C-alpha positions as CSV (number, residue, x, y, z in Angstrom):
1,X,-14.5,-125.2,-24.3
2,X,-12.0,-127.1,-26.6
3,X,-10.7,-123.9,-28.0
4,X,-10.2,-122.6,-24.4
5,X,-8.2,-125.7,-23.5
6,X,-6.0,-125.2,-26.6
7,X,-5.4,-121.5,-25.6
8,X,-4.3,-122.6,-22.1
9,X,-1.9,-125.5,-23.4
10,X,1.8,-124.9,-24.1
11,X,1.1,-125.1,-27.9
12,X,-1.7,-122.3,-27.7
13,X,0.7,-120.2,-25.7
14,X,3.3,-120.5,-28.4
15,X,0.7,-119.8,-31.1
16,X,-0.3,-116.5,-29.0
17,X,3.5,-115.6,-28.7
18,X,4.2,-116.1,-32.4
19,X,1.0,-114.4,-33.6
20,X,1.8,-111.4,-31.4
21,X,5.3,-111.2,-32.3
22,X,4.2,-111.3,-36.1
23,X,1.7,-108.4,-35.4
24,X,4.2,-106.2,-33.4
25,X,6.9,-106.8,-36.2
26,X,4.5,-106.1,-39.1
27,X,3.0,-103.0,-37.4
28,X,6.4,-101.6,-36.7
29,X,7.5,-102.3,-40.3
30,X,4.5,-100.5,-41.7
31,X,5.9,-97.2,-40.6
32,X,2.4,-95.5,-40.2
33,X,0.0,-94.7,-37.4
34,X,-2.1,-97.9,-38.4
35,X,1.1,-99.7,-38.1
36,X,1.7,-98.5,-34.4
37,X,-1.9,-99.5,-33.6
38,X,-1.4,-103.0,-35.1
39,X,2.1,-103.2,-33.1
40,X,0.2,-102.3,-29.9
41,X,-2.6,-104.7,-30.5
42,X,0.1,-107.4,-31.1
43,X,1.5,-106.8,-27.5
44,X,-1.8,-108.3,-26.1
45,X,-1.3,-112.0,-27.4
46,X,2.5,-111.6,-27.0
47,X,2.3,-110.8,-23.3
48,X,-0.7,-113.0,-22.5
49,X,1.0,-116.1,-23.8
50,X,4.3,-115.2,-22.3
51,X,2.9,-114.5,-19.0
52,X,0.4,-117.5,-19.0
53,X,-2.7,-115.4,-19.0
54,X,-6.2,-115.9,-20.5
55,X,-7.7,-112.5,-20.5
56,X,-11.0,-113.6,-21.8
57,X,-11.4,-116.1,-18.8
58,X,-13.9,-113.8,-16.8
59,X,-16.2,-113.8,-19.9
60,X,-16.4,-117.5,-19.7
61,X,-16.5,-117.7,-15.9
62,X,-12.9,-119.1,-15.7
63,X,-9.8,-118.0,-14.0
64,X,-7.3,-115.5,-15.7
65,X,-4.1,-117.4,-14.7
66,X,-3.1,-120.2,-16.9
67,X,-2.3,-122.7,-14.1
68,X,-5.7,-122.1,-12.5
69,X,-7.5,-122.3,-15.8
70,X,-5.9,-125.7,-16.6
71,X,-6.9,-126.9,-13.2
72,X,-10.5,-125.6,-13.7
73,X,-10.7,-127.4,-17.0
74,X,-9.5,-130.8,-15.5
75,X,-6.3,-130.4,-17.7
76,X,-2.9,-131.9,-16.4
77,X,-0.5,-129.2,-15.2
78,X,1.6,-128.1,-18.1
79,X,5.2,-128.2,-18.7
80,X,7.1,-124.9,-18.6
81,X,7.0,-122.9,-21.8
82,X,10.6,-123.8,-22.5
83,X,11.6,-127.3,-21.7
84,X,15.2,-126.8,-21.1
85,X,15.8,-130.1,-19.5
86,X,14.2,-132.0,-22.6
87,X,12.2,-134.3,-20.1
88,X,8.8,-133.1,-20.8
89,X,8.8,-131.1,-17.5
90,X,9.2,-134.1,-15.3
91,X,12.2,-132.9,-13.5
92,X,14.4,-130.0,-13.3
93,X,17.4,-132.0,-12.6
94,X,17.0,-134.8,-15.1
95,X,19.8,-135.2,-17.6
96,X,19.1,-134.3,-21.3
97,X,17.6,-137.2,-23.2
98,X,19.6,-138.3,-26.2
99,X,19.1,-140.5,-29.3
100,X,22.3,-142.3,-28.7
101,X,22.4,-145.0,-26.0
């Protein structure tokens, strides 16, 4: 279950997004029917990471939605994929942290 927990984490989501993007770009760059298939296959990890879905969840008896999966695994709720407030997801209204005080 360690691997499932990693896949559900923010880092795991970014890995899926980057891997899917690489597959899509590599497939499109090949300019061949095989490349087109590779690009279509790359959409699966790209979209599942972006939409916070774990499509293999039902195979393990787990939920598909990322938030439900983390809850089922007893993991803390993740911060959003993009932490624009620079506060680790604690508050949407927190000022950005700085190294200079």
